[in-house]
N, C-alpha and C positions, 0 to 999 in steps of 0.2 A: 504494500500500500504506500503510495507516494503522494505528497502534497502537490497540487497543481500550482502553476505560476499565479493564478488568481488567489488561491489559498495562501500562498506565500506573501503576496502583497497585503492580504487581509491581516495575516499574522504580524507583519511588520507595522501595520497601522495600529493594531491592538497593543503590541508590546512597546512600540516606540523604538528608536534607534539612537543609542548614545555611545560615543567613542571613549568615554571615561567612566569609571565606576560610579554607581549611585545605589541608593537603597530603594528597593521596591516597596509596594504598599504594606508588605509584611515585615519590613525592616531588614530584609536580607540583601547582602551585597551582590550586585548584578552589574554586568557590562555588556556592551554590544546590543543585540536584539534579544533581550530577555535571558541572557546566559547567566544562570545562577552560579556564582563562584563557589567552588568546592573548598573545603577546609585547607587542602594542600595548596590550591591556587591562591587563597587568601594569605597563607603563611609565606609563600615564596614570591608572590607578586608576578607569577609567570603562568601563561596559558600555552598549551600546545595547540597550534593552529596549523592544520595540514602538515603535521610532523615537524613544525618549526617552533622553537621556544620564543615566545613573545612576552616582553615585560610590559604589562598593561599599566603599571605605575610609572614607568619611565617616560611614557609618551601616550598620546591618544591613539587608539586603534584606527587603522585606515579603513576606508569603505570596503576594500577587498578582504581585509582580515575579518571584519564584522560579518560579511557575507559568507566567508568560509567557516567561521565559528557557528553561524546559524545553520549552515548545511550539516555540520557535524552533529549539532544538537538535534536537528530534525531527523537525521538518519536513525538515531537511537529511538526516537518516538515512532518513526515509521516501522522499524523492525518490531518493536514491542506491540504496536497495534495490529500489525499483520499476524503476529503469533497469537494474540488474544482474541481477535474477532473471528467468529465462526460463520458469519453470514456475509453475503455479497453486499457491497455498498456502492452507491453511485459516487462519482468523483467529488461532488459537492458535499456529500455526507462524510466522506473520508476527510475532506478539508476541515469540516466543522469539528470532527473528533480529534484530528491531529492538533488543531489549535487548542482544544481543551486539554489534551494530554500534555502538550508543551507547557501549558500553564500550571496544571495541578500536579504533574509528575507521573511517571510510569507506575510507581508502586500504588499510588492512589487509584489510578485507572484500573489496575489489576484487581483491586479489592472493592471496586465500586458496584453499587446497585445498578448503575447505568449499564455496565458491561453485562451483568446478569440478564437484564431486560433485553438488551441487544441480542445476545446469543440465544435467548429463548424465542427470538423472532418478533419481539414486541417493539418494532421500530417506532411506533406512535408514542411510546413512553420516553423516548430519548430527549425531546425538548424539555419536558418537565424535570427530568433528571439533570440535564445540563444546568437548568436554572437554580438547582439546589447548591451549586458550587460558586456562591457569590460572597463568601466570607474570607476574611484574613484576620488572624488574631482574635477569633470569636465574634467579630463584628461584621455586619453587612457592609460591603464596600460598594459605593455607587458605581465606580468604574468597572468592578467585576460584574455587577448586575448588567450594565450596558454591554460588556463583552459577551456575556452569556446570551443576551438577546441577539447580538450580531451572529453568534455561533448558531443559535436556533434558526435564524433567518437563512443562514448558509445551509444548515441541515435540510431545511424545507425547500431549498432551491430559490429562496427570495433574496439572497445576498447579491448585490450588484457588483461587488468587487471594485467599486469605483473610488474608494478612498485612497489617498496617497500615503506612502510610508511616512512614519514620523509622528502621526497623530495618535498619541498614546491614550488609551481608554482604561488603563490599568490602575488608575489612582484617583 
């Protein structure tokens, strides 16, 4: 399962694109297009991007590095979703789920009620299940609520994919 170019543009609009580290709505250190820094990356200040060590603290990431880092992160989500989903999905449905997995994480996806409904063939339950994932730190976050509505629109084939990258809805 791969994210389409339309889905990728949607994801970039939802996540925002930042060349220097920032704290996401949950207070977690992030860089690029929603790349959550691991404990090791935080400790060393170094990312591995396309096999090259890049010090994200020494300088801002380039557009190419951000794109490559996003591709690496998406590849992990694509593999996990391919392994977990047992039903056929339309490309726009895959885009919606990949955006959600990118945001909530692979472990959360694997243990979600959403996945159970999906694999039981209850595709109509997916939008309501997506909407449940609108909290950070125990609080409803307006930006996550808006993101889930956009993912629901994508799932239902109503997403126009017309937003430009950089418009973050995650906060």
